[in-house]
C-alpha positions as CSV (number, residue, x, y, z in Angstrom):
1,M,22.1,-15.8,3.0
2,H,25.8,-15.6,3.5
3,G,27.5,-12.3,2.8
4,I,25.6,-9.5,4.7
5,G,27.2,-6.3,5.6
6,V,26.0,-4.0,8.5
7,F,26.8,-0.3,8.6
8,V,26.0,1.6,11.8
9,C,25.8,5.4,11.5
10,H,26.5,7.7,14.4
11,C,24.4,10.5,12.8
12,G,26.6,12.9,14.6
13,S,25.3,12.7,18.2
14,N,21.7,12.0,17.1
15,I,22.2,8.3,17.5
16,A,25.6,8.0,19.2
17,A,24.5,10.0,22.2
18,T,21.9,7.4,23.2
19,V,23.1,4.3,21.5
20,D,26.4,2.5,22.0
21,V,27.1,2.1,18.3
22,K,30.3,0.0,19.0
23,K,28.2,-2.6,20.8
24,V,25.6,-2.7,18.1
25,V,28.4,-3.4,15.6
26,E,29.8,-6.2,17.8
27,M,26.4,-7.8,18.3
28,A,25.7,-7.6,14.5
29,K,28.8,-9.6,13.8
30,L,27.2,-12.5,15.7
31,E,24.2,-12.7,13.5
32,P,23.9,-15.5,10.9
33,G,25.1,-14.5,7.5
34,V,26.9,-11.3,8.6
35,V,30.5,-11.2,7.3
36,H,31.2,-7.5,7.8
37,A,30.1,-4.8,10.3
38,E,31.4,-1.3,10.9
39,D,30.4,2.1,12.2
40,Y,31.0,5.6,10.9
41,Q,30.2,9.2,11.9
42,Y,27.9,9.9,8.9
43,M,27.1,7.0,6.6
44,C,25.1,9.2,4.3
45,S,28.1,11.4,3.5
46,E,30.3,10.9,0.5
47,A,33.0,9.2,2.6
48,G,30.4,7.0,4.3
49,Q,28.9,5.9,1.0
50,E,32.4,5.1,-0.3
51,R,33.0,2.9,2.7
52,I,29.8,1.0,1.9
53,A,30.7,0.7,-1.8
54,N,34.2,-0.6,-1.0
55,A,32.9,-3.2,1.4
56,I,30.4,-4.5,-1.2
57,K,33.2,-5.0,-3.7
58,E,35.9,-6.3,-1.4
59,K,33.7,-8.6,0.7
60,N,31.4,-9.6,-2.2
61,L,28.4,-8.7,-0.1
62,K,25.0,-10.1,-1.1
63,G,23.0,-7.7,1.0
64,I,23.5,-4.8,3.4
65,V,21.8,-3.3,6.4
66,V,22.3,0.4,7.2
67,C,21.5,1.4,10.7
68,S,20.8,5.0,10.5
69,C,17.8,7.4,10.3
70,S,14.4,6.9,8.8
71,P,14.2,5.3,5.4
72,R,12.2,8.3,4.3
73,M,15.4,10.3,4.6
74,H,18.1,8.2,2.9
75,E,16.8,4.8,1.7
76,A,17.1,6.0,-1.9
77,T,20.6,7.3,-1.2
78,F,21.9,4.0,0.1
79,R,20.1,2.0,-2.6
80,K,21.8,4.1,-5.3
81,C,25.1,3.6,-3.5
82,A,24.6,-0.1,-3.5
83,E,23.5,-0.2,-7.1
84,K,26.6,1.7,-8.2
85,A,28.8,-0.9,-6.4
86,G,27.1,-3.7,-8.3
87,L,24.6,-4.8,-5.6
88,N,20.9,-5.1,-6.3
89,P,19.3,-2.0,-4.7
90,Y,16.5,-4.1,-3.2
91,M,18.9,-6.0,-1.1
92,V,19.3,-3.0,1.1
93,E,17.5,-2.7,4.4
94,I,17.3,0.2,6.8
95,A,17.2,-0.1,10.6
96,N,15.8,3.1,11.9
97,L,18.0,3.8,15.0
98,R,17.2,7.5,15.1
99,E,13.5,8.1,15.0
100,Q,12.5,4.7,16.4
101,C,15.2,4.5,19.0
102,S,17.7,7.2,20.0
103,W,15.2,10.1,19.8
104,I,12.7,8.4,22.1
105,H,15.1,7.1,24.7
106,K,17.3,8.8,27.3
107,D,19.0,5.8,28.9
108,I,21.9,4.5,26.8
109,V,21.6,0.9,28.0
110,E,17.9,0.8,27.1
111,G,18.5,2.6,23.8
112,T,21.4,0.3,22.9
113,E,19.3,-2.8,23.7
114,K,16.5,-1.6,21.4
115,A,19.0,-0.7,18.7
116,V,20.4,-4.2,18.7
117,I,16.9,-5.6,18.3
118,L,16.1,-3.3,15.4
119,T,19.4,-4.3,13.8
120,R,18.8,-8.0,14.2
121,A,15.3,-7.6,12.7
122,A,16.7,-5.8,9.6
123,I,19.4,-8.5,9.2
124,A,16.7,-11.2,9.4
125,K,14.7,-9.5,6.7
126,V,17.6,-9.0,4.3
127,N,18.2,-12.8,4.8
128,L,14.8,-13.4,3.2
129,N,15.0,-10.7,0.5
130,T,15.2,-11.5,-3.2
131,S,16.8,-9.4,-5.8
132,L,14.2,-7.5,-7.7
133,M,14.1,-5.9,-11.1
134,P,11.9,-2.9,-11.9
135,G,9.3,-3.5,-14.5
136,E,6.2,-2.0,-16.1
137,S,2.7,-3.3,-16.6
138,R,-0.2,-1.9,-18.6
139,V,-2.7,0.0,-16.3
140,T,-6.2,1.0,-17.3
141,K,-7.1,4.0,-15.3
142,R,-10.6,3.1,-14.2
143,A,-12.2,3.0,-10.8
144,L,-14.8,0.9,-9.1
145,V,-16.9,2.5,-6.3
146,I,-18.8,0.0,-4.1
147,G,-21.8,1.7,-2.6
148,G,-23.9,4.4,-4.1
149,G,-24.5,6.6,-1.0
150,I,-23.5,10.2,-0.9
151,A,-19.9,9.4,-0.3
152,G,-19.8,6.9,-3.2
153,I,-21.6,9.4,-5.5
154,Q,-19.2,12.2,-4.7
155,T,-16.2,10.0,-5.1
156,A,-17.4,8.8,-8.5
157,L,-18.0,12.4,-9.6
158,D,-14.6,13.5,-8.5
159,I,-12.9,10.7,-10.3
160,A,-15.0,11.1,-13.4
161,D,-14.5,14.9,-13.5
162,A,-10.8,14.1,-13.5
163,G,-11.3,12.3,-16.7
164,Y,-11.4,8.6,-15.6
165,E,-14.1,6.0,-16.1
166,V,-16.0,4.9,-13.0
167,D,-18.4,2.1,-12.2
168,I,-20.7,2.4,-9.2
169,V,-22.1,-0.8,-7.7
170,E,-25.1,-0.3,-5.4
171,K,-27.0,-3.3,-3.9
172,T,-30.3,-1.4,-3.7
173,P,-32.5,-0.5,-6.7
174,S,-31.4,3.1,-6.5
175,I,-28.3,5.1,-5.6
176,G,-28.7,7.7,-2.7
177,G,-28.1,5.5,0.3
178,K,-29.1,6.5,3.8
179,M,-29.0,10.2,3.0
180,A,-32.0,9.8,0.7
181,Q,-34.1,8.7,3.6
182,L,-33.3,11.8,5.7
183,D,-35.3,15.0,6.0
184,K,-32.7,17.4,7.3
185,T,-28.9,17.3,7.4
186,F,-26.5,18.3,10.2
187,P,-25.4,20.9,11.1
188,T,-27.2,23.4,8.8
189,L,-30.5,21.5,8.7
190,D,-30.6,21.8,5.0
191,C,-33.0,19.6,3.0
192,S,-31.1,16.4,2.3
193,A,-32.8,16.0,-1.1
194,C,-31.7,19.5,-2.1
195,I,-28.1,18.4,-1.7
196,L,-28.4,14.8,-2.8
197,T,-30.7,14.9,-5.8
198,P,-28.5,17.1,-8.0
199,K,-25.5,14.8,-7.4
200,M,-27.6,11.7,-8.2
201,V,-28.7,13.3,-11.5
202,D,-25.1,14.3,-12.3
203,A,-23.8,10.8,-11.6
204,A,-26.5,9.2,-13.8
205,A,-25.9,11.6,-16.6
206,H,-22.1,11.7,-16.5
207,E,-20.7,10.1,-19.6
208,K,-17.8,8.5,-17.7
209,I,-20.0,6.9,-14.9
210,T,-21.7,3.6,-15.2
211,I,-24.2,2.7,-12.5
212,Y,-24.9,-0.9,-11.6
213,S,-27.9,-0.6,-9.2
214,Y,-29.5,-3.6,-7.6
215,S,-26.2,-5.4,-8.0
216,E,-23.5,-6.8,-5.8
217,V,-19.8,-7.6,-6.1
218,E,-19.3,-11.3,-5.9
219,K,-15.6,-11.7,-6.5
220,V,-12.5,-9.6,-6.7
221,A,-9.4,-11.1,-8.2
222,G,-6.0,-9.8,-9.5
223,F,-3.6,-7.3,-8.0
224,V,-3.1,-3.5,-7.7
225,G,-3.4,-2.1,-11.2
226,D,-5.0,-5.1,-12.7
227,F,-8.2,-6.2,-10.9
228,T,-11.0,-8.4,-12.3
229,V,-14.4,-7.9,-10.6
230,D,-17.5,-10.1,-10.9
231,I,-20.7,-8.1,-10.5
232,R,-24.0,-10.0,-10.1
233,K,-27.0,-8.1,-11.4
234,K,-30.1,-9.1,-9.7
235,A,-33.4,-9.9,-11.6
236,R,-35.0,-6.7,-12.8
237,Y,-38.6,-7.7,-12.9
238,V,-41.0,-10.6,-12.5
239,N,-44.0,-11.3,-14.8
240,M,-46.7,-11.7,-12.2
241,D,-49.1,-13.3,-14.7
242,K,-46.7,-16.2,-15.3
243,C,-45.0,-16.4,-11.9
244,T,-46.3,-19.1,-9.6
245,G,-43.7,-18.8,-6.9
246,C,-42.4,-22.3,-7.4
247,G,-38.8,-21.3,-7.6
248,V,-38.1,-23.4,-10.7
249,C,-36.9,-20.4,-12.7
250,M,-34.3,-19.6,-10.1
251,E,-32.8,-23.1,-10.5
252,K,-33.2,-23.7,-14.3
253,C,-33.6,-20.5,-16.1
254,P,-30.3,-19.5,-17.8
255,Q,-31.4,-15.9,-17.8
256,Q,-32.4,-15.6,-14.1
257,E,-29.5,-13.3,-13.3
258,G,-26.8,-11.6,-15.3
259,T,-23.2,-11.7,-14.3
260,Q,-21.1,-9.0,-15.8
261,R,-17.3,-9.1,-15.8
262,I,-15.4,-5.9,-15.5
263,Q,-11.7,-5.6,-16.2
264,Q,-10.4,-3.0,-13.9
265,R,-6.9,-1.8,-13.6
266,S,-6.0,1.1,-11.4
């Protein structure tokens, strides 16, 4: 990408005391695609943002790198500034020279060297960025819990009590997990069944919880907010009067196993 601007913030003395910001600017100018680089006392200030906006318009910048504090502090600030100047806000990258560099170094030579590396990395990233547009997609607020032990049961109950549908997939014939096999629990030595059994009953009786016991997850596809899960339900019984153990039914019987498809978006 040609048309990258780099803006190095002094952050008062937070960065400038340990980083030679002038050298960072000079090194940034040597990077591929960089057409503008400058430093300023406080880039997040109104005057600093105005400098960024003016450079975007005058230099026709396609992407910018702001070398300042943590993106948790001012990433939104600089993205809004870029957007107002006509630049896609997702073409803004932050090089964290404060928390990741100046605050953890005492030697200015070492601090400057690392600052240059962080700046170069941010420039390389913005070179690969693509303009993005925010969008919306339909989300079904439904959860899948894999494993019906005490943790899975409690998780399912918490989600279901919050008003969302939950599916529990447990590979054994019954939920309960390892805790169901214990006599006492640490550290109070309470009866494990006394704690677990009521939760098992609550999960089985809850109108928003569906339990797939003796089942396994075979495939998960999709993306965050729109998952598709294949659940293989194992055979529930065998007619011993008819079964000879030949294995033919496992190869030819179309009803040997059920595969249920669950559309899950979360």
